[in-house]
PyMOL Python script that loads the backbone (N, CA, C, O; Angstrom):
from pymol import cmd

cmd.read_pdbstr("""\
ATOM      1  N   UNK A   1      36.985  10.516 -15.249  1.00  0.00           N
ATOM      2  CA  UNK A   1      37.604   9.344 -14.703  1.00  0.00           C
ATOM      3  C   UNK A   1      38.476   9.002 -15.707  1.00  0.00           C
ATOM      4  O   UNK A   1      37.951   9.085 -16.817  1.00  0.00           O
ATOM      5  N   UNK A   2      39.618   8.649 -15.709  1.00  0.00           N
ATOM      6  CA  UNK A   2      40.712   7.911 -16.596  1.00  0.00           C
ATOM      7  C   UNK A   2      40.440   6.724 -16.677  1.00  0.00           C
ATOM      8  O   UNK A   2      39.893   6.138 -15.743  1.00  0.00           O
ATOM      9  N   UNK A   3      40.855   5.964 -18.117  1.00  0.00           N
ATOM     10  CA  UNK A   3      40.691   4.937 -18.663  1.00  0.00           C
ATOM     11  C   UNK A   3      41.796   4.430 -18.497  1.00  0.00           C
ATOM     12  O   UNK A   3      42.706   5.258 -18.538  1.00  0.00           O
ATOM     13  N   UNK A   4      42.356   2.539 -18.181  1.00  0.00           N
ATOM     14  CA  UNK A   4      43.419   2.023 -17.803  1.00  0.00           C
ATOM     15  C   UNK A   4      44.649   2.562 -18.370  1.00  0.00           C
ATOM     16  O   UNK A   4      45.676   2.944 -17.809  1.00  0.00           O
ATOM     17  N   UNK A   5      44.242   2.499 -19.916  1.00  0.00           N
ATOM     18  CA  UNK A   5      45.486   2.959 -20.814  1.00  0.00           C
ATOM     19  C   UNK A   5      45.551   4.185 -20.593  1.00  0.00           C
ATOM     20  O   UNK A   5      46.591   4.553 -21.139  1.00  0.00           O
ATOM     21  N   UNK A   6      44.732   5.618 -19.797  1.00  0.00           N
ATOM     22  CA  UNK A   6      45.235   7.015 -19.858  1.00  0.00           C
ATOM     23  C   UNK A   6      46.318   6.558 -18.207  1.00  0.00           C
ATOM     24  O   UNK A   6      47.546   6.590 -18.130  1.00  0.00           O
ATOM     25  N   UNK A   7      45.619   6.288 -17.429  1.00  0.00           N
ATOM     26  CA  UNK A   7      46.333   5.732 -16.200  1.00  0.00           C
ATOM     27  C   UNK A   7      48.009   5.099 -16.278  1.00  0.00           C
ATOM     28  O   UNK A   7      48.940   5.438 -15.548  1.00  0.00           O
ATOM     29  N   UNK A   8      48.030   4.304 -17.163  1.00  0.00           N
ATOM     30  CA  UNK A   8      49.153   3.235 -17.221  1.00  0.00           C
ATOM     31  C   UNK A   8      49.923   4.372 -18.124  1.00  0.00           C
ATOM     32  O   UNK A   8      51.105   4.046 -18.236  1.00  0.00           O
ATOM     33  N   UNK A   9      49.615   5.663 -18.835  1.00  0.00           N
ATOM     34  CA  UNK A   9      50.852   5.991 -20.460  1.00  0.00           C
ATOM     35  C   UNK A   9      50.906   7.235 -18.962  1.00  0.00           C
ATOM     36  O   UNK A   9      52.082   7.599 -19.000  1.00  0.00           O
ATOM     37  N   UNK A  10      50.194   8.037 -17.687  1.00  0.00           N
ATOM     38  CA  UNK A  10      50.467   8.338 -16.802  1.00  0.00           C
ATOM     39  C   UNK A  10      51.761   7.835 -15.729  1.00  0.00           C
ATOM     40  O   UNK A  10      52.619   8.488 -15.134  1.00  0.00           O
ATOM     41  N   UNK A  11      51.519   6.650 -15.779  1.00  0.00           N
ATOM     42  CA  UNK A  11      52.243   5.973 -14.921  1.00  0.00           C
ATOM     43  C   UNK A  11      54.193   5.615 -15.532  1.00  0.00           C
ATOM     44  O   UNK A  11      55.276   5.312 -15.032  1.00  0.00           O
ATOM     45  N   UNK A  12      53.703   5.859 -16.628  1.00  0.00           N
ATOM     46  CA  UNK A  12      55.112   5.176 -17.654  1.00  0.00           C
ATOM     47  C   UNK A  12      55.681   6.545 -17.447  1.00  0.00           C
ATOM     48  O   UNK A  12      56.617   6.598 -16.649  1.00  0.00           O
ATOM     49  N   UNK A  13      55.265   7.756 -18.057  1.00  0.00           N
ATOM     50  CA  UNK A  13      55.778   9.017 -17.983  1.00  0.00           C
ATOM     51  C   UNK A  13      56.505   9.042 -16.380  1.00  0.00           C
ATOM     52  O   UNK A  13      57.696   8.859 -16.131  1.00  0.00           O
ATOM     53  N   UNK A  14      55.521   9.294 -15.510  1.00  0.00           N
ATOM     54  CA  UNK A  14      55.771   9.144 -14.219  1.00  0.00           C
ATOM     55  C   UNK A  14      57.444   8.550 -14.361  1.00  0.00           C
ATOM     56  O   UNK A  14      58.401   9.312 -14.500  1.00  0.00           O
ATOM     57  N   UNK A  15      57.547   7.153 -14.299  1.00  0.00           N
ATOM     58  CA  UNK A  15      58.468   6.444 -14.553  1.00  0.00           C
ATOM     59  C   UNK A  15      59.456   7.299 -15.174  1.00  0.00           C
ATOM     60  O   UNK A  15      60.337   7.605 -14.371  1.00  0.00           O
ATOM     61  N   UNK A  16      59.607   7.782 -16.312  1.00  0.00           N
ATOM     62  CA  UNK A  16      60.142   8.183 -17.308  1.00  0.00           C
ATOM     63  C   UNK A  16      61.044   9.622 -16.538  1.00  0.00           C
ATOM     64  O   UNK A  16      62.198   9.972 -16.788  1.00  0.00           O
ATOM     65  N   UNK A  17      60.274  10.117 -15.768  1.00  0.00           N
ATOM     66  CA  UNK A  17      60.773  11.639 -15.326  1.00  0.00           C
ATOM     67  C   UNK A  17      61.494  11.002 -14.197  1.00  0.00           C
ATOM     68  O   UNK A  17      62.594  11.526 -14.024  1.00  0.00           O
ATOM     69  N   UNK A  18      61.191   9.926 -13.280  1.00  0.00           N
ATOM     70  CA  UNK A  18      62.066   9.641 -12.215  1.00  0.00           C
ATOM     71  C   UNK A  18      63.481   8.987 -12.679  1.00  0.00           C
ATOM     72  O   UNK A  18      64.497   9.170 -12.008  1.00  0.00           O
ATOM     73  N   UNK A  19      63.480   8.016 -14.172  1.00  0.00           N
ATOM     74  CA  UNK A  19      65.082   7.711 -14.458  1.00  0.00           C
ATOM     75  C   UNK A  19      65.767   8.918 -14.795  1.00  0.00           C
ATOM     76  O   UNK A  19      66.972   8.944 -14.546  1.00  0.00           O
ATOM     77  N   UNK A  20      65.133  10.119 -15.413  1.00  0.00           N
ATOM     78  CA  UNK A  20      65.500  11.461 -15.741  1.00  0.00           C
ATOM     79  C   UNK A  20      66.890  12.055 -14.134  1.00  0.00           C
ATOM     80  O   UNK A  20      68.077  12.287 -13.909  1.00  0.00           O
ATOM     81  N   UNK A  21      65.634  12.007 -13.550  1.00  0.00           N
ATOM     82  CA  UNK A  21      66.100  12.593 -12.421  1.00  0.00           C
ATOM     83  C   UNK A  21      67.505  11.765 -11.374  1.00  0.00           C
ATOM     84  O   UNK A  21      68.420  12.198 -10.674  1.00  0.00           O
ATOM     85  N   UNK A  22      66.967  10.285 -11.809  1.00  0.00           N
ATOM     86  CA  UNK A  22      68.200   9.521 -10.742  1.00  0.00           C
ATOM     87  C   UNK A  22      69.586   9.352 -12.048  1.00  0.00           C
ATOM     88  O   UNK A  22      70.648   8.790 -11.778  1.00  0.00           O
ATOM     89  N   UNK A  23      69.260   9.991 -13.505  1.00  0.00           N
ATOM     90  CA  UNK A  23      70.683   9.646 -14.284  1.00  0.00           C
ATOM     91  C   UNK A  23      70.949  11.193 -14.029  1.00  0.00           C
ATOM     92  O   UNK A  23      72.153  11.337 -14.237  1.00  0.00           O
ATOM     93  N   UNK A  24      70.335  12.553 -13.638  1.00  0.00           N
ATOM     94  CA  UNK A  24      70.532  14.024 -13.654  1.00  0.00           C
ATOM     95  C   UNK A  24      71.658  13.821 -11.965  1.00  0.00           C
ATOM     96  O   UNK A  24      72.497  14.717 -11.875  1.00  0.00           O
ATOM     97  N   UNK A  25      71.668  13.117 -11.166  1.00  0.00           N
ATOM     98  CA  UNK A  25      72.174  13.348  -9.934  1.00  0.00           C
ATOM     99  C   UNK A  25      73.393  12.064 -10.010  1.00  0.00           C
ATOM    100  O   UNK A  25      74.460  12.121  -9.398  1.00  0.00           O
ATOM    101  N   UNK A  26      72.953  10.886 -10.926  1.00  0.00           N
ATOM    102  CA  UNK A  26      74.121   9.745 -10.770  1.00  0.00           C
ATOM    103  C   UNK A  26      75.329   9.866 -12.317  1.00  0.00           C
ATOM    104  O   UNK A  26      74.818   9.368 -13.320  1.00  0.00           O
ATOM    105  N   UNK A  27      76.019  10.144 -12.423  1.00  0.00           N
ATOM    106  CA  UNK A  27      76.513  10.583 -13.752  1.00  0.00           C
ATOM    107  C   UNK A  27      76.646   9.325 -13.990  1.00  0.00           C
ATOM    108  O   UNK A  27      76.020   8.943 -14.978  1.00  0.00           O
ATOM    109  N   UNK A  28      77.600   8.068 -13.099  1.00  0.00           N
ATOM    110  CA  UNK A  28      77.973   6.887 -13.782  1.00  0.00           C
ATOM    111  C   UNK A  28      76.481   5.658 -14.215  1.00  0.00           C
ATOM    112  O   UNK A  28      76.372   4.500 -14.619  1.00  0.00           O
ATOM    113  N   UNK A  29      75.734   6.581 -13.896  1.00  0.00           N
ATOM    114  CA  UNK A  29      74.378   5.501 -14.317  1.00  0.00           C
ATOM    115  C   UNK A  29      73.318   6.575 -15.246  1.00  0.00           C
ATOM    116  O   UNK A  29      72.265   6.121 -15.696  1.00  0.00           O
ATOM    117  N   UNK A  30      73.623   7.700 -15.424  1.00  0.00           N
ATOM    118  CA  UNK A  30      73.307   8.721 -16.067  1.00  0.00           C
ATOM    119  C   UNK A  30      72.858   8.223 -17.971  1.00  0.00           C
ATOM    120  O   UNK A  30      71.879   8.716 -18.531  1.00  0.00           O
ATOM    121  N   UNK A  31      73.682   7.335 -18.580  1.00  0.00           N
ATOM    122  CA  UNK A  31      73.489   6.926 -19.965  1.00  0.00           C
ATOM    123  C   UNK A  31      71.743   5.569 -19.735  1.00  0.00           C
ATOM    124  O   UNK A  31      70.614   5.661 -20.216  1.00  0.00           O
ATOM    125  N   UNK A  32      72.182   4.820 -19.085  1.00  0.00           N
ATOM    126  CA  UNK A  32      71.192   4.025 -18.842  1.00  0.00           C
ATOM    127  C   UNK A  32      70.352   4.548 -18.234  1.00  0.00           C
ATOM    128  O   UNK A  32      69.416   4.227 -18.966  1.00  0.00           O
ATOM    129  N   UNK A  33      69.881   5.143 -17.422  1.00  0.00           N
ATOM    130  CA  UNK A  33      69.141   5.947 -17.239  1.00  0.00           C
ATOM    131  C   UNK A  33      68.246   6.441 -18.015  1.00  0.00           C
ATOM    132  O   UNK A  33      67.054   6.177 -17.857  1.00  0.00           O
ATOM    133  N   UNK A  34      68.798   7.423 -19.197  1.00  0.00           N
ATOM    134  CA  UNK A  34      68.308   8.430 -19.795  1.00  0.00           C
ATOM    135  C   UNK A  34      67.487   7.271 -21.100  1.00  0.00           C
ATOM    136  O   UNK A  34      66.422   7.505 -21.671  1.00  0.00           O
ATOM    137  N   UNK A  35      68.339   6.087 -21.287  1.00  0.00           N
ATOM    138  CA  UNK A  35      67.665   5.072 -21.965  1.00  0.00           C
ATOM    139  C   UNK A  35      66.865   4.840 -21.301  1.00  0.00           C
ATOM    140  O   UNK A  35      65.769   5.111 -21.793  1.00  0.00           O
ATOM    141  N   UNK A  36      66.820   4.310 -20.028  1.00  0.00           N
ATOM    142  CA  UNK A  36      65.562   3.768 -19.709  1.00  0.00           C
ATOM    143  C   UNK A  36      64.004   4.494 -19.843  1.00  0.00           C
ATOM    144  O   UNK A  36      62.936   3.948 -20.120  1.00  0.00           O
ATOM    145  N   UNK A  37      64.423   6.572 -19.403  1.00  0.00           N
ATOM    146  CA  UNK A  37      63.357   7.391 -19.559  1.00  0.00           C
ATOM    147  C   UNK A  37      62.813   7.224 -21.344  1.00  0.00           C
ATOM    148  O   UNK A  37      61.655   7.333 -21.745  1.00  0.00           O
ATOM    149  N   UNK A  38      63.690   7.018 -21.937  1.00  0.00           N
ATOM    150  CA  UNK A  38      63.268   7.324 -23.565  1.00  0.00           C
ATOM    151  C   UNK A  38      62.268   5.852 -23.717  1.00  0.00           C
ATOM    152  O   UNK A  38      61.238   5.881 -24.390  1.00  0.00           O
ATOM    153  N   UNK A  39      62.807   4.380 -22.879  1.00  0.00           N
ATOM    154  CA  UNK A  39      61.780   3.412 -23.933  1.00  0.00           C
ATOM    155  C   UNK A  39      60.015   3.893 -22.672  1.00  0.00           C
ATOM    156  O   UNK A  39      58.820   3.951 -22.961  1.00  0.00           O
ATOM    157  N   UNK A  40      60.524   4.047 -21.783  1.00  0.00           N
ATOM    158  CA  UNK A  40      59.188   4.788 -21.188  1.00  0.00           C
ATOM    159  C   UNK A  40      58.469   5.748 -21.719  1.00  0.00           C
ATOM    160  O   UNK A  40      57.243   5.732 -21.611  1.00  0.00           O
ATOM    161  N   UNK A  41      59.034   6.594 -22.282  1.00  0.00           N
ATOM    162  CA  UNK A  41      58.038   7.256 -22.905  1.00  0.00           C
ATOM    163  C   UNK A  41      57.272   7.147 -24.181  1.00  0.00           C
ATOM    164  O   UNK A  41      56.341   7.810 -24.636  1.00  0.00           O
ATOM    165  N   UNK A  42      58.014   5.994 -24.678  1.00  0.00           N
ATOM    166  CA  UNK A  42      58.205   5.621 -26.097  1.00  0.00           C
ATOM    167  C   UNK A  42      56.622   4.906 -25.892  1.00  0.00           C
ATOM    168  O   UNK A  42      55.545   5.121 -26.449  1.00  0.00           O
ATOM    169  N   UNK A  43      57.023   4.021 -24.887  1.00  0.00           N
ATOM    170  CA  UNK A  43      55.369   3.059 -24.366  1.00  0.00           C
ATOM    171  C   UNK A  43      54.373   3.792 -24.178  1.00  0.00           C
ATOM    172  O   UNK A  43      53.298   3.474 -24.687  1.00  0.00           O
ATOM    173  N   UNK A  44      54.467   4.705 -23.564  1.00  0.00           N
ATOM    174  CA  UNK A  44      53.853   5.756 -23.254  1.00  0.00           C
ATOM    175  C   UNK A  44      52.873   6.054 -23.912  1.00  0.00           C
ATOM    176  O   UNK A  44      51.666   6.001 -23.676  1.00  0.00           O
ATOM    177  N   UNK A  45      53.741   6.526 -25.169  1.00  0.00           N
ATOM    178  CA  UNK A  45      53.239   6.995 -26.402  1.00  0.00           C
ATOM    179  C   UNK A  45      52.305   6.149 -27.701  1.00  0.00           C
ATOM    180  O   UNK A  45      51.758   6.599 -28.707  1.00  0.00           O
ATOM    181  N   UNK A  46      52.422   4.678 -27.131  1.00  0.00           N
ATOM    182  CA  UNK A  46      52.028   3.692 -27.820  1.00  0.00           C
ATOM    183  C   UNK A  46      50.680   3.697 -27.315  1.00  0.00           C
ATOM    184  O   UNK A  46      49.632   3.811 -27.950  1.00  0.00           O
ATOM    185  N   UNK A  47      50.906   3.522 -25.779  1.00  0.00           N
ATOM    186  CA  UNK A  47      49.526   3.229 -24.952  1.00  0.00           C
ATOM    187  C   UNK A  47      48.674   4.040 -25.256  1.00  0.00           C
ATOM    188  O   UNK A  47      47.744   3.483 -25.840  1.00  0.00           O
ATOM    189  N   UNK A  48      48.488   5.516 -25.094  1.00  0.00           N
ATOM    190  CA  UNK A  48      48.150   6.449 -25.657  1.00  0.00           C
ATOM    191  C   UNK A  48      47.915   6.681 -27.106  1.00  0.00           C
ATOM    192  O   UNK A  48      47.416   7.753 -27.449  1.00  0.00           O
ATOM    193  N   UNK A  49      48.156   5.979 -27.795  1.00  0.00           N
ATOM    194  CA  UNK A  49      48.108   6.062 -29.322  1.00  0.00           C
ATOM    195  C   UNK A  49      47.381   4.811 -29.816  1.00  0.00           C
ATOM    196  O   UNK A  49      46.536   4.915 -30.705  1.00  0.00           O
ATOM    197  N   UNK A  50      47.643   3.796 -29.342  1.00  0.00           N
ATOM    198  CA  UNK A  50      47.151   2.478 -29.822  1.00  0.00           C
ATOM    199  C   UNK A  50      47.506   1.229 -28.948  1.00  0.00           C
ATOM    200  O   UNK A  50      48.326   0.329 -29.126  1.00  0.00           O
ATOM    201  N   UNK A  51      46.421   1.529 -27.729  1.00  0.00           N
ATOM    202  CA  UNK A  51      45.834   0.830 -26.373  1.00  0.00           C
ATOM    203  C   UNK A  51      46.000  -0.660 -26.757  1.00  0.00           C
ATOM    204  O   UNK A  51      46.620  -1.372 -25.967  1.00  0.00           O
ATOM    205  N   UNK A  52      45.585  -1.114 -27.713  1.00  0.00           N
ATOM    206  CA  UNK A  52      45.079  -2.331 -27.994  1.00  0.00           C
ATOM    207  C   UNK A  52      46.466  -2.726 -28.829  1.00  0.00           C
ATOM    208  O   UNK A  52      46.579  -3.938 -28.648  1.00  0.00           O
ATOM    209  N   UNK A  53      47.198  -2.427 -29.376  1.00  0.00           N
ATOM    210  CA  UNK A  53      48.068  -2.503 -30.463  1.00  0.00           C
ATOM    211  C   UNK A  53      49.021  -3.410 -29.932  1.00  0.00           C
ATOM    212  O   UNK A  53      49.190  -3.292 -28.718  1.00  0.00           O
ATOM    213  N   UNK A  54      49.739  -4.347 -30.546  1.00  0.00           N
ATOM    214  CA  UNK A  54      50.935  -5.777 -30.570  1.00  0.00           C
ATOM    215  C   UNK A  54      51.997  -5.135 -30.982  1.00  0.00           C
ATOM    216  O   UNK A  54      51.847  -4.183 -31.748  1.00  0.00           O
ATOM    217  N   UNK A  55      53.253  -5.520 -30.562  1.00  0.00           N
ATOM    218  CA  UNK A  55      54.315  -5.454 -31.137  1.00  0.00           C
ATOM    219  C   UNK A  55      54.640  -6.658 -31.630  1.00  0.00           C
ATOM    220  O   UNK A  55      54.118  -7.678 -31.178  1.00  0.00           O
ATOM    221  N   UNK A  56      55.350  -6.679 -32.408  1.00  0.00           N
ATOM    222  CA  UNK A  56      55.953  -7.935 -33.558  1.00  0.00           C
ATOM    223  C   UNK A  56      57.650  -8.383 -32.634  1.00  0.00           C
ATOM    224  O   UNK A  56      58.663  -7.701 -32.481  1.00  0.00           O
ATOM    225  N   UNK A  57      57.438  -9.276 -32.350  1.00  0.00           N
ATOM    226  CA  UNK A  57      58.691  -9.989 -31.744  1.00  0.00           C
ATOM    227  C   UNK A  57      59.683 -10.193 -32.610  1.00  0.00           C
ATOM    228  O   UNK A  57      59.362 -10.892 -33.571  1.00  0.00           O
ATOM    229  N   UNK A  58      60.960  -9.753 -32.581  1.00  0.00           N
ATOM    230  CA  UNK A  58      61.805 -10.666 -32.783  1.00  0.00           C
ATOM    231  C   UNK A  58      62.291 -12.317 -33.115  1.00  0.00           C
ATOM    232  O   UNK A  58      62.873 -12.902 -32.201  1.00  0.00           O
ATOM    233  N   UNK A  59      62.095 -12.925 -34.185  1.00  0.00           N
ATOM    234  CA  UNK A  59      62.286 -14.389 -33.898  1.00  0.00           C
ATOM    235  C   UNK A  59      63.502 -14.557 -33.548  1.00  0.00           C
ATOM    236  O   UNK A  59      64.566 -14.013 -33.845  1.00  0.00           O
ATOM    237  N   UNK A  60      63.125 -15.569 -32.726  1.00  0.00           N
ATOM    238  CA  UNK A  60      64.328 -15.967 -31.765  1.00  0.00           C
ATOM    239  C   UNK A  60      64.029 -15.776 -30.284  1.00  0.00           C
ATOM    240  O   UNK A  60      64.359 -16.501 -29.346  1.00  0.00           O
ATOM    241  N   UNK A  61      62.953 -14.028 -30.273  1.00  0.00           N
ATOM    242  CA  UNK A  61      62.862 -13.915 -29.060  1.00  0.00           C
ATOM    243  C   UNK A  61      62.131 -14.611 -28.048  1.00  0.00           C
ATOM    244  O   UNK A  61      62.233 -14.271 -26.869  1.00  0.00           O
TER     245      UNK A  61
END
""", "prot")
cmd.dss("prot")
cmd.show_as("cartoon", "prot")
cmd.util.cbc("prot")
cmd.orient("prot")
């Protein structure tokens, strides 16, 4: 049985794959979609390696 963190990471990676596919098929959106995919992959990694970790917010955010 998968944990919530494992499921969340899988969903984030699936979303990253979706963004890559959209970017490959739509040149005007490519740069933004690839950036989105990278962010989703990065967060998936964080969820996998430190599921209860916290991200420090920038001041004024």
